[in-house]
C-alpha positions in Angstrom: -14.8 0.4 -29.8 -11.1 0.1 -30.6 -10.4 -1.4 -27.1 -12.9 -4.2 -27.5 -11.2 -5.2 -30.7 -7.9 -5.3 -28.8 -9.5 -7.4 -26.1 -10.8 -9.9 -28.7 -7.3 -10.3 -30.0 -5.9 -10.5 -26.5 -8.2 -13.4 -25.7 -6.9 -15.3 -28.6 -3.4 -14.5 -27.5 -4.2 -15.9 -24.0 -5.3 -19.2 -25.5 -2.1 -19.5 -27.6 0.2 -18.3 -24.8 -0.9 -20.8 -22.2 0.4 -23.5 -24.5 3.5 -21.7 -25.7 4.5 -20.5 -22.3 5.3 -24.0 -21.2 6.8 -25.0 -24.6 9.3 -22.1 -24.1 9.8 -23.2 -20.5 10.6 -26.7 -21.5 13.4 -25.6 -23.9 14.9 -23.5 -21.1 14.4 -26.4 -18.6 16.4 -28.8 -20.8 19.3 -26.3 -20.8 19.1 -25.9 -17.1 18.7 -29.6 -16.2 22.1 -30.3 -17.9 23.6 -28.1 -15.1 21.6 -29.0 -12.1 20.3 -32.2 -10.4 17.2 -32.8 -8.4 17.1 -31.0 -5.1 17.2 -34.3 -3.3 20.3 -35.6 -5.1 23.9 -35.8 -3.9 25.9 -33.2 -6.0 29.6 -32.7 -6.3 30.7 -29.1 -5.4 34.1 -27.3 -5.7 33.6 -24.0 -3.9 36.8 -22.3 -2.7 37.5 -20.6 0.6 36.3 -17.0 0.6 33.3 -14.8 0.9 30.2 -16.5 2.4 27.9 -14.5 0.1 29.8 -15.6 -3.0 29.8 -19.2 -1.8 26.1 -19.3 -1.1 25.4 -17.8 -4.6 27.6 -20.4 -6.2 25.9 -23.1 -4.2 22.4 -21.8 -5.3 23.3 -21.8 -8.9 24.8 -25.3 -8.9 22.1 -26.9 -6.8 19.2 -25.1 -8.5 17.5 -24.0 -5.2 16.2 -20.6 -4.1 18.0 -19.0 -1.1 16.7 -16.0 0.8 19.4 -13.9 2.6 20.0 -10.5 4.0 23.3 -9.6 2.3 24.5 -6.8 4.6 24.2 -9.1 7.6 26.8 -11.6 6.3 28.9 -9.3 4.1 32.0 -9.7 6.3 31.7 -13.5 6.9 34.0 -16.0 5.3 33.6 -19.7 4.7 36.2 -22.5 4.4 34.4 -23.6 1.2 32.9 -26.9 0.0 34.7 -29.7 -1.9 33.1 -33.1 -2.4 29.6 -34.6 -2.8 26.9 -33.3 -0.5 23.1 -33.2 -0.2 21.6 -29.7 -0.1 21.1 -29.7 3.7 24.5 -31.1 4.4 26.2 -28.7 2.0 24.5 -25.7 3.6 25.5 -26.8 7.0 29.1 -27.2 5.9 29.3 -23.8 4.3 27.7 -22.1 7.4 29.8 -23.9 10.0 30.9 -21.4 12.6 29.0 -18.5 11.0 26.3 -18.3 13.6 23.7 -18.8 10.9 21.5 -21.8 9.9 19.3 -22.7 7.0 15.5 -23.4 7.1 13.3 -24.7 4.2 10.1 -22.9 3.4 7.5 -23.1 0.5 9.4 -20.3 -1.2 12.8 -22.0 -1.0 15.5 -21.9 1.7 16.0 -19.0 4.1 19.0 -18.0 6.1 18.4 -17.2 9.7 20.6 -16.5 12.8 21.0 -19.7 14.9 18.8 -19.2 17.9 21.4 -20.5 20.3 23.7 -17.7 19.2 21.5 -14.6 19.3 17.9 -15.7 19.8 16.9 -13.5 17.0 15.7 -13.9 13.4 16.7 -11.3 10.9 14.7 -9.9 8.0 15.8 -11.1 4.6 15.9 -10.0 1.0 14.9 -12.7 -1.5 17.4 -13.7 -4.1 17.2 -16.8 -6.3 20.5 -18.1 -7.6 21.9 -14.6 -7.2 19.0 -13.2 -9.4 16.0 -11.3 -8.1 12.7 -12.1 -9.7 9.5 -10.0 -9.5 7.5 -13.3 -8.8 9.7 -14.2 -5.8 7.8 -14.0 -2.5 9.5 -12.3 0.4 9.8 -14.7 3.4 7.4 -14.5 6.3 8.5 -12.5 9.4 8.5 -14.3 12.7 4.9 -15.0 13.6 3.9 -15.7 10.0 1.2 -13.0 9.8 3.2 -10.5 7.7 6.0 -10.9 5.1 9.3 -9.2 5.3 8.6 -7.2 2.2 6.6 -7.1 -1.0 6.2 -5.5 -4.4 6.7 -1.7 -4.5 5.1 -1.2 -7.9 7.6 -0.9 -10.8 10.5 -1.0 -8.4 9.9 -4.7 -7.7 10.2 -6.7 -4.5 11.8 -4.7 -1.6 12.4 -5.6 2.0 10.4 -3.3 4.3 13.6 -2.0 5.8 14.7 -1.0 2.3 11.5 0.8 1.3 11.1 4.6 1.8 7.3 4.1 2.3 5.0 2.6 4.8 4.1 -0.9 3.6 2.6 -4.0 5.2 2.1 -7.4 3.5 -0.5 -9.7 5.0 0.2 -13.4 4.4 -2.1 -16.4 3.4 -1.5 -17.8 6.9 -3.2 -14.8 8.4 -6.0 -15.0 5.8 -6.6 -18.6 6.6 -6.3 -18.3 10.4 -8.8 -15.4 10.5 -11.1 -17.2 8.0 -11.2 -14.1 5.8 -13.6 -14.6 2.9 -13.0 -11.3 1.0 -10.2 -8.8 0.8 -12.1 -6.4 3.0 -11.8 -8.9 5.9 -8.1 -8.8 5.6 -7.9 -5.0 5.4 -9.8 -4.8 8.8 -6.3 -5.5 10.3 -5.0 -2.1 9.0 -5.7 0.9 11.2 -5.2 3.3 8.2 -8.1 1.7 6.3 -11.7 3.0 6.6 -14.5 1.3 4.9 -17.1 3.1 2.7 -19.4 0.1 2.4 -19.9 -2.8 4.8 -18.9 -6.4 4.0 -22.6 -7.3 3.7 -23.1 -4.9 0.7 -21.2 -7.1 -1.7 -18.8 -4.3 -2.6 -15.2 -3.5 -1.4 -14.9 0.3 -1.1 -12.5 1.8 1.3 -10.2 4.7 2.0 -6.5 4.8 3.1 -5.4 7.8 5.1 -8.8 9.3 4.6 -8.7 9.2 0.7 -10.9 6.9 -1.2 -9.2 4.0 -3.0 -11.0 3.6 -6.3 -12.6 0.2 -7.0 -10.4 -0.1 -10.1 -7.3 0.7 -8.2 -6.9 -2.6 -6.4 -4.1 -4.5 -8.3 -3.8 -8.2 -9.1 -0.3 -9.4 -9.7 0.8 -5.7 -9.9 -1.8 -4.9 -12.7 -5.0 -3.0 -12.4 -7.3 -5.9 -13.3 -8.5 -7.2 -10.0 -12.3 -8.1 -10.2 -13.3 -5.5 -7.7 -14.9 -2.8 -9.9 -18.3 -4.3 -9.7 -18.1 -5.9 -6.3 -15.4 -7.6 -4.2 -12.8 -10.4 -4.5 -12.5 -13.6 -2.7 -9.3 -14.4 -0.8 -8.8 -18.2 -1.1 -6.4 -17.9 -4.1 -4.4 -15.0 -2.6 -0.9 -15.5 -1.2 -0.3 -11.9 0.1 -2.4 -8.8 0.4 0.1 -5.9 0.1 -0.9 -2.5 1.4 1.3 0.5 0.3 0.2 3.8 1.9 0.5 7.2 0.2 0.3 8.4 -3.4 1.8 6.0 -5.9 1.5 7.4 -9.4 5.2 6.8 -10.2 5.1 3.3 -8.7 2.0 2.0 -10.4 1.0 4.5 -13.1 -2.2 6.4 -13.4 -5.5 4.6 -12.9 -9.1 5.7 -13.6 -9.9 6.6 -10.1 -6.3 7.7 -9.2 -5.9 6.4 -5.6 -4.2 9.0 -3.5 -4.2 7.5 0.0 -2.5 4.2 -1.1 -2.9 1.0 -3.1 -3.5 -2.7 -2.5 -1.8 -5.4 -4.5 -3.1 -9.0 -4.5 -0.4 -11.6 -5.0 -1.7 -15.0 -6.3 -0.7 -18.3 -4.8 2.2 -20.3 -6.3 3.1 -23.9 -6.0 5.7 -24.6 -3.3 8.4 -27.2 -3.4 6.4 -29.6 -1.3 3.2 -31.1 -2.8 0.0 -29.7 -1.4 -3.5 -31.1 -1.3 -5.8 -29.3 1.1 -9.5 -29.3 1.6 -11.4 -26.9 3.9 -15.0 -27.2 4.9 -16.6 -23.9 5.9 -19.6 -22.7 7.8 -20.8 -19.1 8.6 -24.0 -18.0 10.4 -26.8 -18.1 9.7 -26.6 -20.9 7.1 -23.6 -20.2 4.9 -21.8 -23.4 4.0 -19.1 -24.2 1.5 -15.7 -25.6 0.8 -12.3 -24.8 -0.6 -9.8 -27.1 -2.3 -6.2 -26.0 -2.8 -3.8 -28.2 -4.8 -0.2 -27.4 -5.6 2.5 -29.4 -7.4 6.0 -28.8 -8.9 7.4 -30.9 -11.7 10.7 -31.2 -13.6 14.2 -32.3 -12.7 14.6 -29.5 -10.2 10.9 -28.6 -9.8 11.1 -25.8 -12.3 7.4 -26.1 -13.4 4.6 -25.3 -10.9 0.8 -25.4 -10.9 -1.5 -24.2 -8.2 -5.3 -24.7 -8.4 -7.9 -23.2 -6.1 -11.7 -23.8 -6.1 -14.3 -22.3 -3.8 -18.0 -22.5 -3.4 -20.2 -21.0 -0.7 -24.0 -20.4 -0.4 -26.7 -19.7 2.1 -28.3 -17.1 4.3 -26.3 -14.3 6.0 -26.9 -13.3 9.6 -28.8 -10.2 8.3 -32.6 -10.3 7.7 -33.6 -11.5 4.2 -30.0 -11.5 2.9 -28.3 -14.4 1.1 -25.1 -14.9 -0.8 -23.7 -17.4 -3.3 -20.0 -17.2 -4.2 -17.8 -19.3 -6.5 -14.2 -19.0 -7.5 -11.8 -21.1 -9.7 -8.2 -20.1 -10.3 -5.1 -21.7 -11.8 -1.6 -20.4 -11.4 1.2 -21.7 -13.6 4.9 -20.8 -13.4 8.3 -21.8 -14.7 11.5 -20.7 -12.8 14.7 -21.1 -14.7 18.2 -19.7 -14.6 17.6 -17.2 -17.4 13.8 -17.2 -18.1 11.0 -17.0 -15.6 7.4 -17.2 -16.7 4.0 -17.2 -15.0 0.3 -17.2 -15.9 -2.7 -16.7 -13.6 -6.3 -17.2 -14.7 -9.5 -17.0 -12.7 -13.2 -16.9 -12.8 -15.3 -15.5 -10.0 -19.1 -15.3 -9.7 -21.2 -13.9 -6.8 -24.9 -13.6 -6.4 -26.1 -11.4 -3.5 -29.8 -10.9 -2.6 -31.2 -8.4 -0.1 -27.8 -6.7 0.5 -27.7 -4.1 3.1 -26.1 -0.9 2.0 -25.1 2.5 3.5 -27.5 5.5 4.2 -27.1 9.1 3.4 -28.4 11.8 5.7 -30.5 14.9 4.7 -28.9 18.2 5.4 -31.8 19.4 7.6 -31.3 16.5 10.2 -30.1 18.0 13.5 -29.4 14.7 15.3 -28.6 11.3 14.0 -31.0 8.5 14.9 -29.9 5.6 17.0 -28.7 2.7 14.9 -31.1 -0.2 14.3 -30.5 -3.7 15.5 -27.6 -5.3 13.7 -29.8 -7.9 12.0 -32.4 -5.4 10.8 -32.3 -4.8 7.0 -34.1 -1.8 5.6 -33.2 -2.8 2.1 -35.6 -4.7 -0.1 -35.5 -8.5 -0.2 -35.5 -8.5 -4.0 -32.4 -6.2 -4.3 -29.6 -8.1 -6.0 -26.0 -7.8 -7.2 -24.9 -10.5 -9.6 -21.3 -10.3 -10.8 -19.2 -12.5 -13.1 -15.6 -11.8 -13.8 -13.0 -13.6 -16.0 -9.5 -12.3 -15.4 -5.9 -13.3 -16.1 -2.3 -12.2 -16.2 0.8 -13.3 -18.1 4.3 -12.3 -16.8 7.7 -13.0 -18.1 11.3 -12.1 -17.4 14.5 -12.9 -19.2 18.1 -12.1 -18.1 19.5 -10.2 -21.1 22.9 -10.0 -19.4 24.3 -10.7 -16.0 23.1 -7.2 -14.9 20.0 -6.5 -17.0 16.6 -8.2 -16.9 13.8 -7.5 -19.4 10.2 -8.0 -18.2 6.7 -7.8 -19.7 3.3 -8.2 -17.9 -0.1 -8.5 -19.6 -3.5 -8.5 -17.9 -7.1 -8.7 -19.0 -10.5 -8.6 -17.2 -14.0 -9.1 -18.5 -16.2 -7.9 -15.6 -20.1 -8.2 -15.8 -22.7 -7.1 -13.3 -26.5 -7.0 -13.1 -28.0 -5.1 -10.1 -31.2 -3.9 -8.6 -30.1 -1.4 -6.0 -31.3 1.6 -4.2 -29.7 4.3 -2.0 -31.8 5.5 1.0 -31.7 8.9 2.7 -32.5 9.4 6.4 -34.7 12.5 6.8 -35.1 12.8 10.6 -33.9 11.5 14.0 -36.7 8.9 14.0 -35.0 7.0 11.2 -37.5 7.8 8.4 -36.3 7.0 4.9 -37.4 9.3 2.1 -39.1 8.0 -1.0 -36.5 7.1 -3.6 -36.0 5.3 -6.8 -34.9 1.8 -7.7 -31.9 1.6 -10.0 -31.8 -1.4 -12.4 -28.3 -1.6 -13.9 -26.1 -3.7 -16.2 -22.4 -3.3 -16.6 -20.1 -5.0 -19.1 -16.5 -3.8 -18.4 -13.5 -4.8 -20.5 -10.0 -3.9 -19.3 -6.6 -4.5 -20.8 -3.3 -3.5 -19.4 0.3 -4.0 -20.4 3.6 -3.2 -18.8 7.2 -3.8 -20.1 10.6 -2.6 -19.4 14.2 -3.2 -18.2 15.7 -3.6 -14.7 19.4 -3.4 -14.1 21.9 -3.6 -11.3 25.4 -2.1 -11.7 28.0 -0.1 -9.9 29.6 3.3 -10.7 32.5 3.5 -8.3 31.3 3.2 -4.7 27.6 3.7 -5.8 25.4 0.7 -6.4 22.4 1.2 -8.7 19.1 -0.6 -9.1 17.6 1.1 -12.2 14.3 0.6 -14.0 12.7 2.0 -17.2 9.2 1.0 -18.2 6.3 1.6 -20.4 2.7 1.1 -19.1 -0.6 1.0 -21.0 -4.1 0.7 -19.5 -7.4 0.7 -21.4 -10.9 0.2 -20.1 -14.3 0.3 -21.7 -17.3 0.8 -19.4 -20.6 0.3 -21.2 -23.7 0.2 -19.0 -27.5 0.4 -19.0 -29.8 2.1 -16.4 -33.5 1.9 -15.7 -35.2 3.6 -12.7 -38.4 2.9 -10.8 -40.0 4.7 -7.9 -39.9 3.4 -4.2 -42.1 4.4 -1.3 -40.9 5.9 2.1 -39.7 3.5 4.8 -38.0 3.4 8.2 -34.7 2.0 9.4 -36.4 0.3 12.4 -39.6 -0.9 10.7 -38.8 -1.3 7.0 -41.6 -1.0 4.4 -41.2 -3.6 1.6 -42.5 -2.8 -1.8 -43.4 -5.2 -4.6 -40.4 -6.2 -6.7 -40.1 -4.5 -10.1 -40.9 -6.6 -13.1 -38.0 -8.8 -14.2 -38.4 -7.5 -17.7 -37.1 -4.1 -16.5 -33.7 -5.5 -15.5 -31.3 -4.7 -18.4 -29.4 -7.5 -20.0 -25.9 -7.4 -21.3 -27.2 -6.9 -24.8 -28.8 -3.7 -23.6 -25.6 -1.9 -22.5 -24.4 1.2 -24.3 -21.1 3.0 -24.2 -20.7 5.1 -21.1 -17.0 5.9 -20.9 -13.7 4.8 -22.2 -10.3 5.4 -20.6 -6.9 5.0 -22.1 -3.8 5.7 -20.0 -0.2 5.4 -21.1 3.1 6.4 -19.4 6.8 6.1 -19.5 8.9 6.1 -16.3 12.5 5.9 -15.3 13.9 5.4 -11.8 17.0 4.4 -9.9 17.9 3.5 -6.4 21.4 4.6 -5.5 23.0 3.0 -2.5 26.4 3.4 -0.7 28.0 2.2 2.5 26.7 -1.4 2.1 23.1 -0.1 1.5 23.1 2.0 4.7 22.2 5.0 2.6 19.7 4.6 -0.2 18.3 7.3 -2.5 15.5 6.4 -4.8 14.3 8.9 -7.5 12.3 8.8 -10.6 9.6 10.4 -12.8 6.7 9.1 -14.8 5.3 10.9 -17.8 1.6 10.1 -18.1 -1.0 10.6 -20.8 -4.7 10.4 -19.9 -7.4 10.0 -22.6 -11.1 9.6 -21.8 -14.3 9.8 -23.7 -17.8 9.9 -22.2 -21.0 9.0 -24.1 -24.7 9.7 -23.9 -26.4 6.6 -22.5 -29.5 7.1 -24.6 -27.9 7.9 -28.0 -24.4 6.5 -27.6 -23.0 9.7 -29.0 -19.7 11.1 -27.5 -20.4 14.0 -25.1 -16.9 14.8 -23.9 -13.4 14.0 -24.9 -10.3 14.5 -22.9 -6.6 14.2 -23.7 -4.2 15.6 -21.1 -0.7 14.7 -19.8 1.3 15.4 -16.6 4.6 14.3 -15.1 4.7 12.8 -11.6 8.0 12.7 -9.8 9.1 10.8 -6.7 12.1 10.9 -4.4 12.8 8.7 -1.3 15.7 8.5 1.1 16.7 5.7 3.6 19.4 6.1 6.2 20.4 3.2 8.4 22.4 4.6 11.4 22.3 1.2 13.1 22.0 -2.3 11.7 18.3 -2.7 12.5 17.1 0.9 12.2 15.9 2.6 9.1 15.1 6.3 8.9 13.2 7.3 5.8 11.5 10.1 4.0 9.7 10.6 0.7 8.0 13.0 -1.6 5.6 11.5 -4.1 2.7 12.6 -6.2 -0.6 11.0 -7.1 -2.5 11.6 -10.4 -6.2 11.3 -11.3 -8.0 12.4 -14.4 -9.3 15.9 -14.3 -13.0 16.7 -14.1 -15.4 18.0 -16.8 -17.5 21.1 -16.1 -21.2 20.1 -15.7 -24.0 21.2 -17.9 -25.2 23.8 -15.3 -21.9 25.7 -15.3 -21.2 28.7 -17.5 -18.2 26.8 -18.9 -20.1 23.5 -19.4 -18.0 20.8 -21.1 -14.6 22.3 -20.3 -12.1 19.6 -19.5 -9.5 20.2 -16.8 -6.0 19.0 -16.4 -5.3 15.9 -14.3 -5.4 16.3 -10.5 -2.0 16.3 -9.0 -2.0 15.3 -5.3 1.2 15.7 -3.2 2.4 13.5 -0.4 5.2 14.0 2.1 6.2 11.3 4.6 9.0 10.7 7.1 9.4 7.9 9.6 11.5 5.3 11.4 11.4 1.5 11.2 13.0 -0.7 13.9 13.5 -4.4 13.6 14.0 -5.9 17.0 14.6 -9.4 15.6 11.2 -10.8 16.3 9.1 -7.6 16.3 9.1 -4.7 13.8 7.7 -1.3 14.7 7.1 1.6 12.2 6.3 5.2 13.1 5.3 7.5 10.2 4.3 11.2 9.9 2.7 12.3 6.7 0.9 15.2 4.9 -1.2 14.8 1.8 -3.2 17.4 -0.2 -5.9 16.7 -2.8 -7.4 19.3 -5.1 -11.2 19.4 -5.6 -13.5 21.1 -8.1 -16.7 23.1 -7.7 -18.9 25.8 -9.3 -18.1 29.3 -8.1 -21.5 30.7 -6.9 -20.6 34.3 -7.9 -19.5 33.5 -11.4 -21.2 30.1 -12.1 -17.8 29.0 -13.5 -16.7 25.4 -12.7 -13.0 25.2 -11.7 -10.5 23.2 -9.7 -10.3 25.7 -6.8 -10.8 23.5 -3.7 -8.5 21.5 -1.6 -8.4 19.3 1.5 -5.3 18.5 3.6 -4.6 15.5 5.7 -1.8 15.4 8.3 -1.3 12.3 10.4 0.7 9.9 12.5 0.8 6.1 12.1 2.2 3.5 14.4 2.4 -0.2 13.2 3.7 -3.3 15.0 3.9 -6.9 14.1 5.9 -10.0 15.0 6.3 -12.6 17.8 6.8 -10.7 21.1 7.7 -13.8 23.0 7.6 -17.5 22.0 3.9 -18.3 21.4 2.6 -14.8 21.5 2.1 -12.9 18.2 0.8 -9.4 17.7 -0.3 -7.4 14.7 -1.8 -3.9 14.7 -1.3 -0.2 15.2 -3.0 3.2 15.4 -3.7 6.0 13.0 -4.3 9.7 13.8 -5.3 12.1 11.0 -5.9 15.8 11.4 -7.9 17.0 8.4 -8.9 20.4 7.1 -11.0 21.7 4.2 -8.4 24.3 3.2 -10.4 25.7 0.2 -14.1 25.3 -0.5 -16.9 26.5 -2.7 -17.5 30.1 -1.7 -15.6 29.6 1.5 -18.5 27.5 2.9 -17.2 25.0 5.6 -13.7 26.2 5.0 -11.4 25.2 7.9 -13.8 22.4 8.9 -12.8 18.8 9.4 -13.3 16.1 6.7 -15.8 13.3 7.4 -13.3 10.6 8.3 -12.2 8.8 11.5 -9.6 11.0 13.2 -8.3 8.2 15.3 -8.4 4.4 14.8 -6.7 1.6 16.7 -6.6 -2.1 16.0 -4.7 -5.0 17.6 -4.9 -8.7 16.7 -3.2 -11.3 18.8 -2.5 -15.0 18.9 -1.5 -17.0 22.0 -0.4 -20.6 21.8 -1.8 -22.1 25.0 1.2 -23.8 26.7 -0.8 -26.6 28.5 -2.5 -27.9 25.3 -0.3 -28.5 22.3 -1.7 -27.2 19.0 -4.3 -25.0 20.7 -4.2 -21.2 19.9 -6.5 -18.4 21.1 -7.0 -15.4 18.9 -8.5 -12.0 19.5 -8.9 -8.7 17.8 -10.0 -5.3 19.2 -10.8 -2.2 17.1 -11.6 1.2 18.4 -12.4 4.5 16.8 -13.1 7.9 18.2 -16.1 10.0 17.2 -16.1 11.6 13.8 -18.1 14.3 12.0 -20.8 13.0 9.7 -21.2 16.2 7.6 -18.8 18.8 6.2 -20.7 21.5 8.1 -19.4 19.7 11.3 -22.9 19.8 12.9 -23.5 16.1 13.4 -21.2 13.5 15.1 -21.0 9.8 15.0 -20.1 8.5 18.5 -17.0 6.5 19.2 -17.2 2.7 18.8 -15.3 -0.5 19.8 -15.6 -3.9 18.3 -14.2 -7.1 19.7 -13.6 -10.4 17.8 -12.6 -13.7 19.3 -11.3 -17.0 17.9 -9.5 -20.3 18.5 -7.5 -22.8 16.5 -6.6 -26.4 17.2 -4.1 -28.3 15.1 -3.5 -32.0 15.4 -2.3 -34.9 13.2 -4.2 -37.9 12.0 -2.8 -41.5 12.1 -1.0 -40.8 8.7 0.7 -37.8 10.3 -1.3 -35.4 8.0 -2.5 -32.2 9.7 -6.1 -31.2 10.6 -6.8 -27.6 11.6 -10.1 -26.6 13.3 -10.8 -22.9 13.4 -13.6 -21.1 15.1 -14.2 -17.3 15.1 -16.8 -14.9 16.5 -16.9 -11.5 14.9 -18.5 -8.6 16.8 -18.7 -10.7 20.0 -20.7 -8.1 21.9 -23.1 -7.5 18.9 -22.3 -3.8 19.0 -24.8 -1.7 16.9 -22.9 1.6 16.9 -23.0 3.5 13.6 -19.9 3.2 11.3 -19.2 6.4 9.4 -17.6 6.6 6.0 -15.2 8.9 4.2 -18.2 10.1 2.1 -20.3 11.1 5.1 -22.5 8.1 5.0 -23.8 5.7 7.7 -23.3 2.0 7.8 -25.1 -0.5 10.1 -22.4 -2.7 11.7 -22.5 -6.4 10.7 -24.1 -8.5 13.5 -22.4 -11.1 15.7 -21.2 -13.7 13.2 -19.9 -17.2 13.8 -17.4 -18.9 11.5 -16.2 -22.4 11.7 -13.9 -24.3 9.4 -11.9 -27.6 9.3 -8.8 -27.9 7.0 -7.5 -31.3 6.0 -4.1 -32.0 4.5 -3.9 -35.1 2.2 -1.0 -37.1 0.9 -2.1 -37.4 -2.8 
């Protein structure tokens, strides 16, 4: 139990650090405040004639504000300088006079945009703060506000999407709020490359990207693998951005227990903006879910260097599914200090969810020749007494210090204590009449402890005409997963006419004191990488390698004795290239590997207990990104392969001898097509093949995923009613195979969602926003298939209503 001892120490460190983090920040603030005045003050400047980039950097340092620019767009522009006393806005206007650019203030700082009268276009930007890039900086929103211009690319830090040799999309808090997304799965429904393995009503977030399952422990929070999704899902009210990076990412994020191959998701917490925020949202969801959300943000200090952001949420009531209810609570606090040399942040959260009568996915017996028709969308074949009660305490500490003008040292620390008690059962359909076989009830308790740490150096420097952005880092991840399991029999049932059994005795449900060691995982790695750019960043080559060590131990749940131990290592390289033949066009390609821990031969194999080397999955991708000023489109082609393990029927030897291959095309689009009309969506086509299988059975067949999926979300500001917006989303998927033998197919399906928003101001000029959404307007009851060959009943028509009030407090 070495890890648990580390966690106990780390908890003490958290308590000490939350006090010391601001003590250190105060010292740095005193130094900074001697050089900068408040952002509202008149300051004297003496900036000479010359480069506009240098002038803006000088202005940012002296005024203490954050500026977001796209350097290569203004690299040839000059300014007549600035001499005298000016306010920030007036100073900007003077420096930019005649340049064709203007400044705009946002929550993240000031952003530089082309003046509409000159070009009618808005350019993408790269965030810099006083000429220094920080990993906590948010990339500005792209026109339309639904997507950011960039996000975190793992250890490489924040990158503009046009400067990223991967397919990445970064959903904003504006989109989350406008769509009334409650959980991260609601946000991921906008992504055509995401396929869900469990429904939203199950209480879990399990999904696949590009046809490969993303492990529950592979969703990151603040760039660290501690998001409270291992035992359930995560609420969205405290999230600023949901960043989706497609493709293998071992070098970018390090190995994780499940080793996501198709992609990763990073959740960026909210930060306090420059303007004070006090916001209250009242929520309703059918049938009787009611709740509220409070969001408070403040900045303090002579130039607002200290920030605090608090979010609190509570919802409870019945869901629009028979005998199903849910209670959810969330409390988070985000603290940050942004200084010239030192930047610090701390994020802590507590989340609790209690779900009763959850509806989960079905498996299908191999002898079934035709799938039954799906039941009514409200029908719930699960038992009313099934439950999933989760509690998670999580937090991160992050710090950066500028060692020299060109080198920044960073360190990130994260911890999660994730608990769960469940009474669940998995049902199997045995015929086309919807009969459910007798099964067993699983009564479980989990008590998972996770600690992760990341530290390193980032540097920017030149060697002749080549500009470098280099990084070197060390990453450590440790997780203990003790659990307890009790089973009880369950009678047969039917998906149309469920049979309800008596609830098991509450005394059978394991408590947290009953858990025993199940597995422990320790991952460590060292990586180095560099992005080399020439010709004003028109050609960028990124390369690197991560050396990873994977240690795991499994235990007997009855005795607690170790059953298998594993200690393997593997290198994972990556290379990516960007070429910009024109100003707003990026051609890119990459090769990157994914890594997941190797399997252990089962007890039935001739080589029982043998531990195999880590799985190395390989990904190739090439594409083009075009920024039209108000709309971005991305076209990507990819190929990914993943090994698989099985027992050879001729020799009874277990080995890593299987493989599946995914080849595909993706098209993404987002932005403001014309004034008042915003679009977000795309399509995904994947051609899959089981290239090697056990004994050649099903070899050459298709994998059980959606081969084609399309989604498009739109917002239209009604011109004849100021403040009124109509929204709509349509998603469509073609038929897919339900089994690897390719004998059963799930029919194609389409879902339509509809919504509206109305914004108006009260007498005190504070904003009120009313939002109404209808999900699954047509109440479609088509089956939804999963990457694991399971069936999901689609969530019924659901009404959502909210009212958001801004206060001047």
